C-alpha angles and dihedrals in degrees: 000000000000125000096256092052090047092052092047090049092055092048092050091047094053093046095049090044087060090057090051086053090051092052092049099047094047093048095046092046089061092045092052092059099044092104089053093049089047091053094043093056093034093234125177120224091262092047091049089051090054092049093048087052087074095066098059090039087060090048093051093046090057095046099084089051099045099074092042093049091051093048090047102042104012132253093268095061093046091045092056095045094047094046089056099046096040096068092037089059090048090059090053094059097081090054091065105110097176136040093251093051090052091049092053093048092047090050091060091039089059093047094054091043091058096044088053091047096052095042096049093045090050088053090048092052090053092050092046089056088056091054094045092217140074113290099140094102091058091058090052088044088063088050090053093044088054089049090053091049092047093049091047092049089047091051090051093050093046091051090052095044094243110164122247090242093059090041094052093043091056090050090050091053092050091048093050090057091050092050094049093051098045114029095087091057098055122113112285115244092242090064094066104019119153129226091213097080096136096057124092096181133022120193110236119236124229095272094052090045091054091049089051092052092050090051089047092059091048099043095049086060094044092048092047091053091050096047103032111024092086092049090046092054090045100048106023105028092034089215119183112266093257090056099047093102097037092098092056091044090051091047092051092046095057092039089056092046092049092051094051088053092040101093091052092046092049091051093048102042106018133242098276097053093046092051093049092049090047093058091050092051093048093051093044094051094049091046090056091051091051098043098044110036095188128116100249095043093046091051089050089052091051090051091055093047089052092054091046098053095038101092103025100084096041090051093047093046091047092052092045091051089056094052113143094206101047135040115252098254094049094043090050091047091050093050090045091050091058097037095047089059082077089063089042095054101029104069099047094040091053091047096048095046090047090052093049099037122350143308089243091061089051090055090049089059090050089051090057091050090049089056086056086077088067094047096047093045088068088071095050098082095094091054099049097041 
C-alpha cells in the first residue's frame, strides 16, 4: 500500500467514524428519555411496548430499499441524507401529543436509523478492505462511545429537569456541525460500487442467514437494554430519579470498551470463541439483574451484558461484508433484515409479558435468547475457516 492510499484510508476512517458517532449519540439520546415520554403520554408497559414496536417496523420497512439505494446512488449519498434526517426526526419526537403521533414519528425515526446504519457499515467494509485487516469493531466502538456520551448527557439533563425538546435540539446542533466538517471526506461511491444495480432484493444464502440469526439473538438483547433498562431501573429496582439511566450508561460504557478491544480479541482468540463467550456473558448479566433486583447488582449485570454484546454485531457485519456470494451492501441488508427482527419482536414482547406477569420474567426470556448466540456460534466454524 503506497503512502497516498494509506493517508486516504486514514482520512476515510476518521470521517466514517464520525458518522458512527452521530448514529450512536442520536439513538441513545432517544433511549435516555423513554421514561419521560412514557410518563408524558401516561403509557402502561404494554402500551409502551406497542409504541416502541414502531421503531423497528420502520427499520424493517427500509431494509429492502437500503441495498438498492446504495447500489443506485452510492453509500456516500445515502449516508449524508440519512445523517441529516435522523436527528431532525429526533427533534420531532417531543412534539408528539398523542400515542399515534409518537408512533408515526418513531416509524420514520426507525427508517432513517436503518438507512444510516447500512450506508455507514457499507463504507466501513470498503475502508476495512483498504487496510487489509479487521477494523470493523473500532467503528462500532465509536458508535458505542457515542451511545455512552448520549446516555450520560441524557442522565444529566434528566437530573436537571431539562425538557426532551431542549435536549434533542442541542444534540441536533452538535450533529449538524459534525456532518458539515466530515461529509466531504467519506469514501467515494466509486470505491465500493456494486455490480448488482438492477436488483431490489437478493436472497441470502445459508451462511448469511446464520450470521443474521446470531445477530438477531444479540440485537434483541441490545435493543431491550436500550428501550427497557431505564423502565426496569424505575419500576423494578426503584432507583432514585438521578440513577434511572445508570444501567443504560453502564451498559453502553462496557459495550464501547469491548468494541475498542474487539479487533485485538478477535485476532487473538478467533471469532467462534468470542461469540460463544459473548452469549454466556449476556445471559449471565441478565440473570444477575433478574435474581438480585438491587441497584448495585443490577448495574453489575448491565456491565456484563455490555461486554457480551460488544463484539457480536461488528464480527457479524464484518463477515457479511466479506461474503463471496453477495455484494457488501446486499449482504449487510440481509443480515440487518434478520437481526432487526430482534428489535421488532423485543419491545412489544417485553411489554406484553410485563403486563401479564412481570418485567423480570420478560428479561428472563431475553436472557435465554442471548444465550442463543453461544449455541449458534457452534455452527459458525465452516464460515470463518
